[in-house]
C-alpha positions as CSV (number, residue, x, y, z in Angstrom):
1,M,-0.4,-0.2,0.4
2,A,2.8,2.6,0.6
3,T,4.5,1.9,-2.5
4,L,1.0,2.3,-4.2
5,Q,0.6,5.8,-2.4
6,S,4.3,6.8,-3.1
7,S,3.8,5.9,-7.0
8,R,0.6,8.0,-7.0
9,K,2.7,10.9,-5.8
10,N,5.2,10.9,-8.7
11,S,2.4,10.3,-11.2
12,E,-1.0,11.0,-12.4
13,T,-3.0,7.6,-14.0
14,T,-5.9,8.0,-15.9
15,T,-7.7,4.6,-14.6
16,I,-10.7,2.9,-16.1
17,T,-12.9,0.6,-14.4
18,D,-15.9,-1.8,-15.3
19,P,-19.3,-0.9,-13.8
20,D,-20.7,-3.7,-12.3
21,E,-23.5,-4.3,-9.5
22,T,-21.6,-1.9,-6.6
23,T,-21.9,1.0,-9.3
24,A,-23.7,3.5,-8.5
25,L,-26.7,4.1,-11.1
26,L,-26.2,7.9,-11.0
27,E,-22.7,7.6,-12.3
28,R,-23.6,5.1,-14.8
29,K,-25.7,7.2,-16.3
30,K,-23.5,10.3,-16.2
31,S,-21.0,8.1,-18.4
32,T,-24.0,7.3,-21.0
33,A,-24.7,9.8,-23.8
34,S,-28.0,8.0,-24.5
35,V,-29.9,9.4,-21.3
36,L,-29.4,12.9,-21.7
37,W,-30.1,13.0,-25.5
38,S,-32.6,11.1,-27.4
39,K,-32.4,9.8,-30.7
40,S,-34.2,12.7,-32.5
41,A,-31.1,14.5,-31.8
42,V,-29.2,12.1,-33.7
43,Y,-31.3,12.8,-36.4
44,R,-30.9,16.4,-36.2
45,V,-27.2,16.0,-36.5
46,L,-27.5,14.2,-39.7
47,F,-30.0,16.7,-41.6
48,T,-27.2,19.4,-40.3
49,G,-24.7,17.9,-42.3
50,F,-26.9,17.2,-45.1
51,L,-28.0,21.0,-45.1
52,V,-24.4,22.9,-44.5
53,S,-23.2,20.7,-47.1
54,L,-26.2,21.7,-49.7
55,S,-25.5,24.9,-48.6
56,F,-21.7,24.8,-49.3
57,G,-21.7,22.9,-52.7
58,V,-24.3,25.3,-54.5
59,T,-22.2,27.9,-55.3
60,Q,-19.0,25.6,-56.1
61,V,-19.9,24.9,-59.9
62,P,-21.0,28.6,-60.7
63,L,-18.1,29.8,-58.9
64,V,-15.7,28.4,-61.8
65,Y,-18.2,29.4,-64.6
66,V,-18.0,33.2,-62.9
67,F,-14.2,33.0,-63.3
68,G,-14.2,32.3,-66.7
69,V,-16.3,35.1,-67.5
70,M,-15.4,37.9,-65.6
71,T,-11.7,36.9,-67.0
72,C,-12.9,36.9,-70.2
73,D,-14.5,40.0,-70.0
74,E,-11.2,41.7,-68.1
75,Y,-9.6,40.4,-71.5
76,Y,-11.4,42.4,-74.2
77,K,-11.6,45.4,-71.8
78,H,-7.7,45.6,-73.4
79,H,-8.0,43.7,-76.6
80,A,-10.0,44.4,-80.0
81,S,-13.7,43.1,-79.4
82,P,-14.4,39.7,-81.2
83,P,-16.7,39.8,-84.2
84,P,-20.7,39.8,-83.1
85,G,-22.7,36.8,-83.0
86,L,-20.1,34.2,-81.5
87,G,-21.4,32.8,-78.0
88,F,-19.3,32.2,-74.8
89,D,-17.7,29.4,-76.0
90,R,-16.0,30.9,-79.1
91,R,-15.5,34.4,-77.6
92,C,-13.4,33.1,-74.8
93,Q,-11.6,30.1,-76.0
94,V,-8.4,32.1,-76.2
95,P,-5.5,31.2,-74.8
96,E,-4.7,33.7,-72.8
97,I,-8.1,33.7,-71.2
98,Q,-8.0,30.6,-70.7
99,A,-4.3,30.3,-68.6
100,S,-5.4,33.3,-66.6
101,T,-8.9,31.1,-65.4
102,A,-6.9,28.5,-65.0
103,M,-4.4,30.7,-63.0
104,A,-7.6,31.8,-61.0
105,V,-8.8,28.8,-60.0
106,A,-5.9,27.6,-59.1
107,L,-4.6,30.4,-56.6
108,L,-8.4,30.0,-55.3
109,G,-8.1,26.7,-54.4
110,S,-4.9,27.0,-53.0
111,S,-6.0,30.0,-50.5
112,T,-9.5,27.9,-49.5
113,T,-6.8,25.4,-48.4
114,F,-4.2,27.1,-46.6
115,F,-6.9,29.1,-44.9
116,G,-8.9,25.8,-44.4
117,V,-5.9,24.7,-42.4
118,I,-6.0,27.4,-39.8
119,N,-9.8,27.0,-39.9
120,L,-9.3,23.9,-38.3
121,F,-6.9,24.7,-35.6
122,F,-9.2,27.7,-35.1
123,T,-12.1,25.8,-35.0
124,G,-10.7,23.1,-32.7
125,W,-9.5,26.0,-30.2
126,T,-13.2,27.3,-30.4
127,M,-14.5,24.5,-29.2
128,K,-12.8,23.8,-26.0
129,V,-13.5,27.7,-25.4
130,F,-16.8,28.3,-26.1
131,G,-18.2,24.8,-26.7
132,I,-19.7,22.8,-29.5
133,K,-22.7,24.7,-30.4
134,K,-21.2,27.9,-30.6
135,S,-18.5,26.9,-32.3
136,L,-20.7,25.5,-34.7
137,L,-22.4,28.3,-35.2
138,L,-19.5,30.4,-35.4
139,T,-18.4,28.4,-39.3
140,V,-21.6,28.4,-40.2
141,A,-22.4,32.2,-40.1
142,L,-19.4,33.4,-41.5
143,P,-19.5,31.9,-44.7
144,A,-23.2,33.8,-45.5
145,V,-20.4,36.8,-44.7
146,R,-18.1,35.4,-47.1
147,L,-20.9,35.0,-49.8
148,G,-22.2,38.2,-49.6
149,V,-18.8,39.5,-50.0
150,Q,-18.2,37.2,-53.4
151,T,-21.9,38.6,-54.4
152,I,-20.4,41.8,-54.3
153,G,-17.2,40.4,-56.8
154,V,-19.4,39.0,-58.7
155,G,-21.9,42.0,-59.4
156,T,-18.5,43.8,-59.8
157,G,-17.1,41.5,-62.5
158,A,-13.6,41.4,-64.3
159,E,-10.5,41.4,-62.7
160,L,-12.1,43.7,-59.5
161,G,-14.8,41.1,-58.5
162,I,-12.1,38.1,-59.2
163,T,-10.2,40.3,-56.4
164,I,-12.9,40.8,-54.2
165,I,-13.9,36.9,-54.4
166,Q,-10.1,36.2,-53.7
167,L,-9.8,38.4,-51.0
168,S,-13.2,36.9,-49.5
169,Q,-11.4,33.2,-49.1
170,I,-9.6,35.3,-46.3
171,I,-13.1,35.2,-44.5
172,T,-12.4,30.9,-44.4
173,V,-10.2,31.0,-41.2
174,V,-13.2,31.9,-38.9
175,G,-15.5,30.0,-40.7
176,G,-15.0,26.9,-43.5
177,P,-16.0,23.6,-44.5
178,V,-13.1,21.7,-42.7
179,G,-14.4,23.2,-39.3
180,Y,-17.8,22.8,-39.7
181,L,-16.7,18.8,-40.3
182,L,-14.8,19.0,-37.3
183,A,-17.5,20.7,-35.2
184,L,-20.7,18.5,-36.5
185,N,-18.5,15.6,-36.1
186,S,-17.8,16.3,-32.3
187,L,-21.1,17.1,-31.7
188,A,-22.0,13.9,-33.3
189,T,-19.8,11.8,-30.7
190,E,-21.6,13.6,-27.7
191,V,-24.9,12.6,-28.8
192,V,-24.5,9.0,-28.9
193,E,-23.2,6.2,-27.0
194,S,-19.9,5.0,-27.3
195,S,-20.8,2.0,-29.1
196,E,-22.3,4.1,-32.1
197,R,-20.0,6.8,-32.5
198,T,-18.0,5.2,-35.4
199,A,-21.5,4.6,-37.3
200,T,-23.0,7.7,-36.7
201,L,-19.6,9.4,-37.9
202,G,-20.0,7.4,-41.3
203,R,-23.8,8.0,-41.6
204,L,-22.7,11.7,-41.2
205,Q,-20.3,11.7,-44.2
206,G,-22.8,9.9,-46.3
207,C,-25.5,12.5,-45.3
208,S,-22.8,14.9,-46.0
209,M,-22.3,13.6,-49.5
210,F,-25.4,13.5,-50.2
211,G,-26.0,17.8,-49.7
212,T,-22.9,18.2,-51.9
213,A,-24.0,16.3,-54.8
214,L,-27.2,18.1,-54.6
215,G,-25.8,21.5,-53.8
216,F,-23.9,20.9,-57.3
217,L,-26.9,20.0,-59.3
218,A,-28.9,22.4,-57.3
219,G,-25.7,25.3,-58.7
220,G,-25.9,24.6,-62.3
221,L,-29.5,24.6,-62.3
222,I,-30.1,27.9,-60.5
223,G,-27.2,29.3,-62.5
224,D,-28.5,29.0,-65.9
225,A,-32.3,29.4,-65.1
226,Y,-31.7,32.7,-63.5
227,G,-28.1,34.2,-63.8
228,Q,-24.7,32.9,-62.2
229,I,-25.0,35.8,-59.1
230,W,-28.1,33.7,-58.5
231,P,-26.8,30.8,-56.8
232,F,-24.2,32.9,-54.1
233,R,-27.9,34.8,-53.1
234,V,-29.8,31.5,-52.3
235,A,-26.3,30.2,-50.6
236,V,-26.5,33.2,-48.4
237,F,-29.9,32.8,-47.6
238,M,-29.4,29.1,-47.2
239,F,-26.5,29.8,-44.5
240,I,-28.5,32.1,-42.7
241,L,-31.4,29.2,-42.5
242,C,-28.8,27.1,-41.5
243,C,-27.8,29.4,-38.5
244,I,-31.5,29.6,-37.2
245,Y,-31.8,25.5,-37.3
246,V,-28.0,25.1,-35.7
247,Q,-29.4,27.6,-32.9
248,F,-32.6,26.2,-32.3
249,F,-32.6,22.3,-33.4
250,L,-29.3,21.2,-32.0
251,P,-28.7,20.5,-28.4
252,T,-25.8,22.7,-26.4
253,I,-22.9,20.7,-24.9
254,R,-20.0,22.0,-22.7
255,S,-17.3,20.7,-20.9
256,K,-16.7,23.4,-17.9
257,E,-13.4,21.4,-17.6
258,V,-12.2,21.4,-20.8
259,E,-13.4,24.4,-21.9
260,S,-11.6,26.4,-18.8
261,K,-8.6,24.5,-19.4
262,A,-8.1,25.7,-22.6
263,A,-9.4,29.2,-21.8
264,K,-6.2,29.6,-19.8
265,T,-3.6,29.2,-22.4
266,L,-3.1,29.2,-26.4
267,S,-0.8,26.1,-26.3
268,S,-3.8,24.1,-26.7
269,F,-4.5,25.7,-30.5
270,F,-1.8,23.0,-31.5
271,D,-3.2,20.3,-28.9
272,P,-4.2,18.2,-32.4
273,I,-0.6,17.7,-33.9
274,K,0.7,16.5,-30.0
275,M,-1.7,13.5,-30.4
276,F,0.6,12.0,-32.6
277,A,3.1,11.9,-29.8
278,P,3.3,8.4,-28.3
279,Q,2.0,8.0,-25.4
280,K,3.0,6.2,-21.7
281,Y,0.8,3.4,-20.6
282,L,1.3,2.0,-16.6
283,L,0.3,-1.9,-17.5
284,A,-1.1,-4.1,-15.5
285,N,2.4,-5.9,-13.8
286,G,3.9,-2.3,-13.1
287,N,5.5,-2.1,-16.4
288,V,5.5,1.6,-18.0
289,R,5.5,1.0,-22.1
290,R,5.1,3.4,-24.6
291,E,2.1,3.2,-27.2
292,W,2.4,4.2,-30.8
293,G,-1.2,3.2,-31.8
294,I,-2.1,6.8,-32.6
295,L,0.7,7.7,-34.6
296,L,0.2,4.8,-36.9
297,L,-2.8,4.6,-37.0
298,G,-2.8,8.9,-38.7
299,I,0.3,7.1,-41.1
300,G,-2.2,4.6,-41.9
301,T,-4.9,6.8,-42.8
302,F,-2.7,9.3,-44.6
303,L,-1.9,6.6,-47.1
304,G,-5.4,5.3,-47.4
305,V,-6.9,9.1,-48.0
306,L,-3.8,9.6,-50.3
307,A,-4.6,6.4,-52.4
308,T,-8.6,7.2,-52.7
309,S,-9.2,11.1,-52.7
310,Y,-8.0,11.7,-56.5
311,I,-10.1,8.5,-57.7
312,P,-12.9,10.8,-58.5
313,V,-11.5,13.6,-60.2
314,L,-8.7,10.3,-62.0
315,L,-11.7,8.4,-63.4
316,Q,-12.9,12.0,-65.5
317,M,-9.7,12.4,-66.7
318,Y,-8.7,9.0,-67.4
319,S,-12.6,8.7,-69.2
320,T,-11.9,11.7,-71.2
321,D,-8.3,10.9,-72.7
322,V,-9.3,7.2,-73.3
323,F,-12.5,6.7,-73.8
324,D,-13.4,10.3,-75.0
325,F,-16.3,10.8,-72.6
326,G,-17.6,14.6,-72.7
327,T,-19.4,16.6,-69.7
328,S,-22.7,14.5,-69.7
329,E,-20.9,11.2,-69.8
330,N,-18.7,12.5,-67.3
331,G,-21.2,14.1,-65.3
332,V,-23.3,10.9,-65.2
333,L,-20.2,9.0,-64.0
334,I,-19.1,10.8,-60.9
335,S,-23.0,11.2,-59.8
336,I,-23.2,7.8,-59.5
337,N,-19.9,7.1,-57.8
338,S,-20.8,10.0,-55.2
339,T,-24.5,8.6,-55.3
340,I,-23.2,4.9,-54.1
341,R,-20.5,5.9,-51.7
342,G,-23.3,7.7,-50.2
343,L,-25.7,4.9,-50.0
344,F,-22.8,2.6,-48.3
345,L,-21.9,5.1,-45.8
346,T,-25.2,6.1,-44.7
347,L,-27.2,2.4,-44.5
348,A,-24.5,-0.6,-45.2
349,F,-21.4,1.2,-43.7
350,P,-23.1,1.0,-40.0
351,V,-24.8,-2.4,-40.1
352,I,-21.0,-3.3,-41.1
353,I,-19.6,-2.1,-38.3
354,S,-22.6,-4.0,-36.0
355,S,-22.4,-7.1,-37.3
356,G,-18.5,-7.0,-36.9
357,R,-18.8,-6.3,-33.4
358,K,-21.2,-9.0,-32.5
359,W,-19.0,-11.6,-34.6
360,L,-16.0,-10.3,-32.7
361,D,-17.8,-10.6,-29.4
362,K,-19.2,-14.5,-30.3
363,R,-15.5,-15.0,-31.3
364,D,-14.2,-13.9,-28.2
365,G,-16.6,-15.3,-26.0
366,A,-16.5,-18.8,-27.0
367,A,-13.0,-18.4,-26.6
368,M,-13.0,-17.3,-22.9
369,D,-15.7,-20.2,-22.8
370,D,-13.3,-22.9,-23.8
371,T,-10.1,-22.0,-21.3
372,S,-12.6,-20.7,-18.2
373,A,-14.1,-23.9,-17.6
374,V,-13.4,-25.3,-13.7
375,H,-13.2,-28.8,-12.0
376,N,-16.4,-29.3,-10.6
377,E,-14.6,-30.5,-7.1
378,D,-13.1,-26.8,-6.9
379,I,-16.5,-25.3,-6.3
380,P,-17.5,-25.4,-2.7
381,P,-21.1,-26.7,-1.7
382,I,-23.8,-24.1,-1.6
383,P,-25.6,-24.6,2.0
384,T,-29.0,-25.3,2.0
385,E,-30.1,-26.2,5.1
386,P,-30.7,-23.2,8.1
387,A,-27.9,-24.8,9.7
388,Q,-25.7,-24.8,7.3
389,V,-26.4,-20.7,6.3
390,A,-25.9,-20.2,9.8
391,A,-22.6,-21.8,10.0
392,A,-21.6,-19.7,7.0
393,D,-22.4,-16.2,8.2
394,R,-20.3,-17.3,11.1
395,S,-17.6,-18.5,9.2
396,M,-17.5,-15.2,6.9
397,E,-17.4,-13.0,10.0
398,E,-14.7,-14.9,11.8
399,S,-12.3,-14.8,8.5
400,V,-10.3,-12.2,7.7
401,E,-11.1,-9.6,4.5
402,P,-10.0,-11.6,1.5
403,V,-7.6,-10.6,-0.8
404,Q,-8.7,-9.9,-4.7
405,A,-6.2,-10.7,-7.3
406,L,-5.3,-8.1,-9.1
407,K,-6.3,-9.2,-13.0
408,P,-6.2,-6.8,-16.1
409,S,-9.2,-5.5,-17.0
410,P,-11.3,-5.7,-20.6
411,P,-10.5,-2.0,-22.5
412,S,-12.6,0.7,-21.5
413,A,-13.8,3.7,-22.9
414,S,-12.2,6.8,-21.9
415,D,-15.3,8.6,-20.3
416,G,-15.8,5.5,-17.9
417,T,-18.3,3.9,-19.7
418,E,-17.4,-0.2,-20.8
419,V,-15.9,-0.7,-24.5
420,A,-16.3,-4.2,-25.5
421,Q,-13.8,-6.0,-27.1
422,S,-15.4,-5.9,-30.1
423,F,-14.1,-2.3,-30.5
424,H,-11.4,-3.3,-31.6
425,F,-13.6,-4.1,-35.3
426,D,-13.5,-0.7,-35.7
427,L,-9.6,-0.8,-36.5
428,I,-9.9,-4.4,-38.0
429,F,-12.1,-2.1,-40.3
430,T,-9.9,0.7,-41.1
431,K,-7.3,-2.1,-41.9
432,Y,-9.2,-4.6,-44.1
433,S,-10.9,-1.6,-45.9
434,L,-7.9,-0.3,-47.4
435,V,-6.9,-3.8,-48.6
436,L,-10.3,-4.0,-50.4
437,D,-9.6,-0.4,-51.7
438,G,-6.7,-1.5,-53.7
439,I,-7.9,-4.7,-55.0
440,L,-10.8,-3.0,-56.4
441,T,-8.7,0.1,-57.4
442,G,-6.2,-2.4,-59.0
443,L,-9.0,-3.8,-61.5
444,A,-9.5,-0.8,-63.1
445,T,-6.1,-1.0,-64.8
446,F,-7.4,-3.6,-66.7
447,T,-10.7,-1.8,-68.3
448,T,-10.9,-1.3,-71.8
449,K,-14.5,-0.4,-72.5
450,G,-16.5,2.8,-71.7
451,W,-19.0,0.6,-69.9
452,Q,-16.4,-1.1,-67.6
453,M,-15.8,2.7,-66.1
454,Y,-19.5,3.1,-64.7
455,L,-19.0,-0.3,-63.0
456,V,-15.5,0.9,-61.9
457,A,-17.5,3.7,-60.4
458,V,-20.1,1.9,-58.7
459,I,-17.4,-0.5,-57.0
460,L,-14.9,1.8,-55.7
461,P,-17.6,3.3,-53.0
462,L,-17.6,-0.4,-51.6
463,A,-14.4,-0.2,-50.0
464,S,-15.7,3.1,-48.4
465,G,-15.8,4.0,-44.5
466,T,-11.8,3.8,-44.1
467,G,-12.0,7.4,-42.6
468,S,-15.4,7.1,-40.2
469,A,-13.9,3.9,-38.7
470,A,-10.5,5.7,-38.4
471,K,-12.3,8.4,-36.4
472,G,-14.0,6.1,-34.5
473,T,-11.0,4.0,-33.6
474,I,-9.0,7.2,-32.6
475,L,-11.7,8.0,-30.0
476,Q,-11.4,4.6,-28.0
477,M,-7.4,5.8,-27.8
478,C,-7.7,8.9,-26.2
479,T,-9.7,10.4,-23.1
480,A,-12.9,12.1,-23.2
481,E,-11.3,15.4,-22.8
482,Q,-8.7,14.8,-25.9
483,R,-11.7,13.8,-28.6
484,T,-11.9,17.1,-29.8
485,D,-8.1,17.1,-30.4
486,A,-8.5,13.6,-32.0
487,L,-10.9,15.0,-34.5
488,S,-9.3,17.4,-35.2
489,A,-5.9,15.2,-35.9
490,I,-7.3,12.5,-38.2
491,S,-9.3,15.7,-40.2
492,L,-6.0,17.4,-40.4
493,V,-4.2,14.3,-41.7
494,E,-7.0,14.2,-44.4
495,L,-7.0,17.3,-45.5
496,V,-3.3,17.4,-45.9
497,A,-3.5,13.3,-47.4
498,R,-6.4,15.2,-50.1
499,L,-3.4,18.4,-50.9
500,S,-1.2,16.0,-51.5
501,S,-3.1,13.5,-53.7
502,T,-3.8,16.0,-55.9
503,S,-0.7,17.1,-56.8
504,L,1.5,13.7,-56.7
505,F,-1.3,11.8,-58.9
506,G,-1.5,14.5,-61.4
507,L,2.2,14.2,-61.9
508,V,2.3,10.6,-62.0
509,L,-1.0,10.6,-64.3
510,S,1.1,12.9,-66.4
511,G,4.0,10.7,-67.0
512,F,2.2,7.8,-67.3
513,A,-0.2,9.4,-70.1
514,A,3.2,10.5,-71.7
515,I,4.2,6.8,-72.4
516,G,0.8,6.3,-73.5
517,R,-0.3,3.9,-70.3
518,P,-2.2,6.0,-68.0
519,N,-4.2,3.3,-66.8
520,L,-1.5,2.6,-64.3
521,T,-2.0,5.6,-62.4
522,F,-4.8,3.1,-60.8
523,T,-2.2,0.7,-60.1
524,C,-0.3,3.2,-57.6
525,N,-3.0,4.0,-56.0
526,A,-3.5,-0.1,-55.2
527,A,0.0,-0.1,-53.8
528,I,-0.3,3.1,-51.5
529,A,-3.7,1.6,-50.4
530,V,-2.1,-1.4,-49.9
531,L,0.7,0.1,-48.4
532,G,-0.8,1.6,-45.8
533,F,-2.5,-1.5,-44.8
534,G,0.9,-2.8,-44.2
535,I,1.5,0.1,-41.3
536,L,-1.9,0.1,-40.5
537,M,-0.7,-3.7,-39.0
538,F,1.2,-2.8,-36.3
539,A,-1.3,-0.5,-34.6
540,R,-3.3,-1.5,-31.9
541,F,-4.7,-0.6,-29.1
542,P,-3.4,0.2,-25.3
543,P,-3.0,-3.6,-23.9
544,R,-6.0,-4.8,-21.3
545,G,-5.6,-3.3,-17.7
546,S,-3.3,-0.5,-18.9
547,E,-3.5,2.9,-17.6
548,R,-2.7,6.4,-19.5
549,W,0.5,8.0,-17.2
550,V,0.6,11.2,-16.8
551,E,3.9,12.7,-15.4
552,A,3.3,15.0,-12.5
553,R,5.2,18.2,-12.9
554,E,4.2,20.3,-10.0
555,E,4.9,17.4,-7.5
556,E,8.5,16.9,-9.3
557,A,8.9,20.7,-8.9
558,E,7.6,20.9,-5.3
559,C,9.7,17.9,-4.7
560,E,12.9,19.3,-6.1
561,G,12.1,23.1,-4.4
562,T,12.5,21.1,-0.8
């Protein structure tokens, strides 16, 4: 006992115990999200993902077209006007105009990405200072301001209009699509039980994809019917509607402990990066060991997103170059791919996670039954007569207090709720979804007919869910106070991977196209996915019965001072 007290003076450990018949019911309720929020709260969060993604998607297609129009107008301010009667396509099919448009769009994409990274850290910090709901409101309200400025830019036109739109992207630092997804993911994990987090994150991603796809379609139809400025006006109205919906229909979740700690220092701004540092754990045998699970999970997720995020662009470019697909064919191709991916994440992914956990429970339960058998002679006889019961009572009173053997406890969630062994299926799914993705992507290398591209667009989404499963896994590897930083860390990994994918595979496709083998780009995608699987094979949860080891720096400083 003295040794245990001494060790606790030198360090702090986050110990998780399993609830049993002696656990107070009130304490168990506090650790269960389902008693705090009704089932409808989950559906409201999912609908928020659909609604906000729809609002963001409305202006994506018109924005590229508007840049072409404004660049064309600026060009003819300084050059002779074309002959009358020419349509826009022929009027603006000038190499200088096309090059300027491409540069403006590239600059817009780069600035959006750069400010989006800052927005990710900013949103994570505001969630800890102000709470998830206020942070979500901020990430939804500020895009309305940005779109209002862009509406002015579209109305101004020409080079000045492009400049106004480019400068409006600075607002993305405090409100953008990256931060909104982080806040909404965090909210979704708080309104469900720990066992439902992974499936809910998959459903949320699927709902967001449906919203984005519908936004692309709606933006193009509105622009063609009423003019290219109207998608921006409609988007402003929709974001205002989103703010009202978030304020009145989503629950308010606060963590005083986390918020008060974050308010004292700005160092928590970079806590997502610190999540990948190896963590010390106190094992059941008393040894201290470093665990690399979160770092390996981040590397594997990076490689998985790197391999898959370029697929939609690759499908379009490959189909155009090899099979002469036009705009309509590519539109149908990507629409099919996005729809199947959304359906898979919304409907099939939760069923796979639930069934996989049950299968793992059953398998582990059978293994435990095989190893836990005891001999009948080791079981003491059960008293049945009153005299035997009285004798047993006297024996218990006279005996000393039994010593309870220390045994490893099953994995537990950081919030104190029990984590079933089946939660390991989340990590298993993350690993083997990359293998399946590598196989399916590799099959695209052998396409020789145009209709086969539609088949590829249908089967590739069947390996989706890696990102959602990775988020669910990392939530089980961290404490309750680290959930926001954990989601921020995985979101940062996905964002950097998407950026790297665009530049890397753009060069790879260009190189293979130059030698007449663009199909080998699919092979490279598959190889990187399999490499990610190889990395994830070394990722694991902390051992059973282990406790997170946190150095008590203040007590050490006091000891040194004395």
